[in-house]
KEDRENLO-65407 format. One line per field, with one value per residue (C-alpha): chain; x negated, z, y negated. Coordinates in steps of 0.25 Angstrom, whole numbers. Example, Ala and Ser with C-alpha at 12.3 -4.5 7.8 and 13.67 -1.06 7.14 Angstrom:
2
c <- [A	A]
X <- [-49	-55]
Z <- [31	29]
Y <- [18	4]
This chain:
544
c <- [A	A	A	A	A	A	A	A	A	A	A	A	A	A	A	A	A	A	A	A	A	A	A	A	A	A	A	A	A	A	A	A	A	A	A	A	A	A	A	A	A	A	A	A	A	A	A	A	A	A	A	A	A	A	A	A	A	A	A	A	A	A	A	A	A	A	A	A	A	A	A	A	A	A	A	A	A	A	A	A	A	A	A	A	A	A	A	A	A	A	A	A	A	A	A	A	A	A	A	A	A	A	A	A	A	A	A	A	A	A	A	A	A	A	A	A	A	A	A	A	A	A	A	A	A	A	A	A	A	A	A	A	A	A	A	A	A	A	A	A	A	A	A	A	A	A	A	A	A	A	A	A	A	A	A	A	A	A	A	A	A	A	A	A	A	A	A	A	A	A	A	A	A	A	A	A	A	A	A	A	A	A	A	A	A	A	A	A	A	A	A	A	A	A	A	A	A	A	A	A	A	A	A	A	A	A	A	A	A	A	A	A	A	A	A	A	A	A	A	A	A	A	A	A	A	A	A	A	A	A	A	A	A	A	A	A	A	A	A	A	A	A	A	A	A	A	A	A	A	A	A	A	A	A	A	A	A	A	A	A	A	A	A	A	A	A	A	A	A	A	A	A	A	A	A	A	A	A	A	A	A	A	A	A	A	A	A	A	A	A	A	A	A	A	A	A	A	A	A	A	A	A	A	A	A	A	A	A	A	A	A	A	A	A	A	A	A	A	A	A	A	A	A	A	A	A	A	A	A	A	A	A	A	A	A	A	A	A	A	A	A	A	A	A	A	A	A	A	A	A	A	A	A	A	A	A	A	A	A	A	A	A	A	A	A	A	A	A	A	A	A	A	A	A	A	A	A	A	A	A	A	A	A	A	A	A	A	A	A	A	A	A	A	A	A	A	A	A	A	A	A	A	A	A	A	A	A	A	A	A	A	A	A	A	A	A	A	A	A	A	A	A	A	A	A	A	A	A	A	A	A	A	A	A	A	A	A	A	A	A	A	A	A	A	A	A	A	A	A	A	A	A	A	A	A	A	A	A	A	A	A	A	A	A	A	A	A	A	A	A	A	A	A	A	A	A	A	A	A	A	A	A	A	A	A	A	A	A	A	A	A	A	A	A	A	A	A	A	A	A	A	A	A	A	A	A	A	A	A	A	A	A	A	A	A	A	A	A	A	A	A	A	A	A	A	A	A	A	A	A	A	A	A	A	A	A	A	A	A	A	A	A	A	A]
X <- [138	141	152	164	161	147	149	145	154	151	156	152	161	160	170	171	166	174	186	194	189	201	199	186	177	169	181	184	168	167	179	172	161	170	174	162	158	170	168	154	158	167	158	148	157	161	154	161	147	155	162	160	155	164	157	150	144	130	125	138	143	136	142	151	145	133	134	126	123	134	142	146	148	138	139	145	139	146	152	143	142	129	126	126	119	107	108	110	96	90	88	98	91	81	90	102	114	112	99	105	116	106	96	108	114	101	104	116	128	124	110	118	126	113	107	120	118	103	96	99	89	79	77	76	66	59	58	53	39	38	45	49	64	58	49	62	72	62	60	75	79	69	70	85	83	73	85	95	89	89	78	69	73	66	61	55	49	43	40	30	27	19	15	7	-1	-5	6	12	26	26	19	27	40	32	30	46	50	40	45	60	60	51	63	68	57	60	46	31	22	24	18	9	5	-1	-6	-15	-24	-25	-29	-39	-46	-46	-54	-70	-75	-62	-60	-48	-34	-26	-14	-22	-25	-12	-8	-17	-12	2	-2	-9	3	17	24	14	24	32	21	27	40	35	34	21	21	25	15	4	8	3	-9	-13	-9	-20	-31	-27	-27	-41	-42	-49	-43	-52	-45	-31	-31	-39	-26	-16	-23	-20	-7	0	11	0	3	19	17	20	10	19	21	5	3	13	3	-11	-4	-1	-16	-22	-12	-15	-29	-35	-40	-43	-40	-51	-44	-31	-37	-45	-33	-24	-37	-41	-27	-14	-5	-7	2	12	16	24	19	25	18	5	6	8	-5	-13	-7	-12	-25	-28	-22	-31	-45	-41	-40	-56	-58	-46	-48	-63	-57	-47	-58	-66	-54	-43	-34	-32	-20	-15	-12	-1	-7	-4	-14	-26	-22	-20	-34	-39	-31	-38	-50	-49	-42	-55	-65	-69	-71	-67	-58	-56	-71	-72	-62	-68	-80	-76	-59	-59	-57	-44	-38	-37	-26	-37	-24	-27	-33	-42	-49	-48	-54	-66	-68	-68	-77	-88	-88	-89	-99	-109	-123	-122	-111	-101	-88	-75	-77	-91	-86	-76	-86	-98	-90	-76	-76	-77	-69	-57	-61	-64	-55	-56	-61	-73	-78	-76	-75	-90	-96	-89	-96	-109	-108	-105	-118	-125	-130	-121	-136	-140	-131	-134	-131	-138	-145	-155	-160	-161	-170	-180	-181	-183	-194	-200	-200	-209	-220	-213	-208	-194	-190	-194	-187	-197	-198	-189	-180	-168	-156	-147	-132	-124	-110	-109	-115	-103	-92	-96	-103	-96	-93	-106	-116	-111	-114	-128	-131	-126	-133	-148	-146	-144	-156	-166	-161	-163	-155	-146	-144	-130	-123	-126	-124	-135	-136	-132	-120	-115	-102	-100	-90	-79	-77	-80	-69	-58	-62	-69	-67	-52	-54	-65	-60	-67	-63	-47	-51	-55	-43	-36	-42	-40	-25	-26	-33	-21	-10	-18	-21	-7	-2	-13	-9	3	14	14	2	6	16	14	2	-2	-6	-11	-16	-21	-37	-38]
Z <- [-48	-53	-60	-49	-53	-47	-38	-23	-13	-1	9	21	30	44	55	70	75	67	77	67	56	46	50	50	39	39	33	23	18	19	9	1	0	-6	-15	-20	-22	-30	-38	-40	-45	-55	-61	-63	-70	-80	-87	-80	-76	-72	-61	-47	-37	-24	-11	-1	11	16	18	19	30	42	53	60	49	45	55	56	68	76	72	60	47	38	24	12	0	-12	-25	-38	-52	-50	-65	-67	-55	-62	-73	-64	-57	-71	-69	-80	-85	-73	-62	-61	-54	-43	-39	-39	-30	-21	-20	-16	-5	2	4	14	7	9	2	-9	-12	-11	-22	-32	-28	-30	-36	-53	-47	-41	-51	-62	-52	-51	-65	-67	-59	-69	-61	-74	-73	-68	-57	-53	-54	-44	-34	-35	-31	-20	-13	-18	-6	-13	-23	-12	-9	-20	-26	-22	-6	-6	-19	-24	-11	-9	-21	-23	-7	-14	-28	-19	-12	-28	-32	-44	-45	-48	-35	-28	-32	-28	-13	-13	-19	-8	3	1	14	12	2	15	19	18	15	17	20	35	33	23	31	43	31	22	35	38	26	23	36	34	22	22	12	12	0	-4	2	12	2	-10	1	3	-11	-13	0	-5	-20	-15	-4	-10	2	13	9	20	29	23	29	45	50	54	66	68	56	64	75	69	64	77	84	74	77	92	91	84	71	63	51	41	48	47	33	28	34	28	13	18	23	26	36	47	48	50	63	75	86	94	83	82	98	99	88	96	108	99	95	109	116	106	103	115	104	108	103	93	84	82	77	66	63	60	52	45	44	45	40	53	60	48	58	69	84	83	68	74	86	79	72	83	91	76	77	93	91	81	86	100	105	105	91	87	92	86	71	70	73	61	50	55	44	51	59	46	38	41	50	39	31	40	43	29	28	39	33	18	24	31	18	11	21	30	44	53	49	62	62	51	53	66	57	47	51	37	29	38	30	17	11	7	-1	-12	-26	-26	-14	-18	-33	-25	-16	-27	-36	-25	-24	-39	-42	-31	-35	-20	-17	-7	-2	0	14	13	3	13	27	17	6	12	14	-2	-6	2	-2	-15	-28	-37	-49	-40	-34	-41	-53	-50	-49	-62	-67	-61	-68	-80	-81	-76	-61	-53	-49	-43	-34	-19	-5	2	-6	5	7	-9	-11	-1	-5	-18	-13	-4	-16	-25	-14	-8	5	8	13	1	-11	-22	-38	-47	-36	-42	-42	-32	-32	-17	-17	-11	-23	-30	-21	-16	-26	-34	-49	-53	-43	-46	-60	-56	-49	-62	-73	-64	-61	-76	-80	-70	-77	-91	-98	-110	-112	-119	-108	-100	-99	-101	-92	-105	-110	-96	-93	-79	-70	-70	-85	-84	-72	-81	-94	-96	-82	-83	-96	-89	-87	-74	-69	-73	-67	-54	-52	-55	-45	-35	-37	-36	-22	-17	-20	-17	-2	-2	-2	10	18	28	25	34	29	15	19	21	17	2	-6	-19	-30	-40	-43	-35]
Y <- [-102	-86	-82	-78	-62	-65	-75	-77	-73	-84	-80	-72	-63	-67	-63	-61	-46	-34	-31	-22	-12	-17	-30	-34	-40	-28	-20	-28	-28	-12	-14	-25	-15	-4	-13	-16	-4	0	-14	-6	5	-1	-11	1	9	-3	-13	-24	-31	-45	-38	-42	-33	-34	-40	-30	-29	-29	-13	-10	-16	-7	-4	-13	-25	-33	-43	-56	-63	-67	-54	-59	-50	-50	-59	-51	-50	-57	-53	-52	-46	-36	-37	-53	-54	-45	-56	-68	-64	-61	-46	-41	-29	-30	-23	-15	-17	-8	-13	-26	-21	-15	-27	-36	-26	-28	-43	-48	-55	-70	-66	-59	-72	-79	-69	-73	-87	-88	-76	-81	-94	-86	-76	-87	-94	-81	-78	-92	-89	-77	-66	-56	-49	-35	-43	-51	-38	-30	-43	-47	-31	-30	-43	-50	-60	-67	-71	-75	-88	-99	-100	-112	-107	-94	-87	-101	-104	-89	-86	-100	-97	-82	-90	-99	-87	-84	-73	-72	-72	-57	-55	-64	-54	-42	-47	-50	-35	-30	-37	-42	-50	-60	-66	-70	-78	-93	-96	-89	-101	-99	-85	-89	-100	-88	-77	-87	-92	-79	-72	-84	-83	-67	-67	-68	-78	-86	-94	-91	-98	-89	-90	-86	-73	-72	-69	-58	-52	-53	-48	-35	-34	-41	-34	-43	-55	-49	-57	-70	-68	-71	-84	-91	-87	-73	-70	-78	-70	-58	-63	-67	-54	-48	-58	-54	-40	-43	-41	-52	-61	-53	-39	-45	-49	-37	-29	-38	-36	-20	-21	-34	-29	-30	-44	-42	-33	-38	-40	-30	-19	-20	-19	-8	1	-3	3	17	17	13	23	35	34	25	16	0	-11	-12	0	-6	-18	-10	-3	-16	-21	-9	-1	-11	-2	5	-5	-2	12	12	16	31	33	26	35	49	46	42	54	62	58	59	74	78	70	68	55	47	53	50	34	35	40	29	20	25	27	18	24	35	29	22	36	45	56	67	62	63	77	82	76	85	96	94	95	107	115	109	116	105	114	103	93	85	85	77	69	64	62	53	49	41	54	55	41	49	58	70	78	69	74	61	65	81	77	70	82	91	82	81	97	98	87	86	93	100	110	103	109	102	100	97	86	80	81	73	65	64	49	49	59	53	38	38	40	53	45	36	49	61	52	47	62	64	54	57	71	66	59	70	62	72	79	64	65	69	72	64	52	47	60	65	52	56	68	65	54	65	75	64	63	48	44	47	35	25	22	26	23	35	40	47	41	49	48	49	54	41	34	41	35	22	16	5	7	-3	5	18	16	9	21	32	23	22	37	41	30	38	51	47	55	53	69	70	74	61	48	39	26	18	26	30	23	18	25	17	19	35	34	27	35	47	53	54	63	74	87	87	76	81	94	89	80	93	101	92	91	105	104	95	105	117	107	104	118	121	109	111	103	92	86	87	74	59	53	49	62	56	63	53	52	40]
């Protein structure tokens, strides 16, 4: 047992309902709180690290008092020496007294008593599993409850279950750091028994145990440990509801890989959100299933937020057209309304004659933030390096999908790579049409492939081809040209695009100038757009 200066105060203040302010337990608790404040001030002004901190109450005893079921007043927190406790839980030098007090203050008195009693053993157990002091500190300050139970009863058991799924001790620690309430679980086994079979059944081809797949989910989304708090019946009820709505097990698993919280929502909540979409768009069940399957984060919205988003789309495009657009581009329901309104405004500033028409024909373009350096860099690159003249509006209308969905160092970077190789003249607006024209010029059938056909490169090739296929296309073009002039790379000496992207591209004046121009474009658009369109949504300015 610890010394008196940091001993656990083993009482709980319980009593009848408060009758008189000056004789009630609450009055005494408030006085204790006042004494504690004075004790902390005096301990901080001196070097007496062993001075005990007087008892405090939960959350300053909110009015009239924190009560447990049955009307009794909540337990008083124990006295303890904060600096000594840091040493006891192996965090001396890896945390401050203020952090410790804030962390302890999250817990009830009895759980704080548990930390004083069991915390040192839990810390030693976790360090034995391989958790370093810095990770241990982060875990303690974010999830103190884990340290308030006997090691073998809580931390040891839960860690064993997570590591049985393939997580390392450090990965398990990140789970608890992101979902502290998971430490209140006695066991994760009931939830694992539901999730593991679901994941195994939802992966095409199979071959891997569901437990491993669940471990992969937790590694990618540590907060998904929140699902393991559920009892088997409640979790199975939520799974069954999604299947009854019309999602397949494969769709459920794919949705979970995007956002684990989908499985945490009750059938009643999902039904209320579905009713909003049906009422405001006249949509059928099929649309709601598509929403949950492809954009599960939509279920995080409140009814009011989702209604506002749907009504905004209906007001801009009409109810029927908005419903059709959502079927094509589910993402517009998952993003803030400002994002797609800003897209329309940017297009208008770029010279698009009727942004609403463009949005109706290509609704997926609304799902991107167009006030973004990467997109504006792609837009400038197309205008600058395509062999034919194209305006900003034409580039958006014809190649908007590439502009929006490809990082600048891929689309603009590949165009600059072709420019460096001297291959830009091989870029064509319509590859099949270019081939037919060449064949007819040679007196050949326009529909049959002929020997010696030149290599043509489309914008789609530049944007979409894998690295290997793009390199092969560039090598074929270089070989066919049979040029080894000093200003050009030969097929044997030309670097791969990936090597070019990671090295020479970043040093090219043309690349640096392109990014600087894109930054200036962002700043100019921000000056022109109304303030309400500059709020919310992501407006990252990274080149990727």
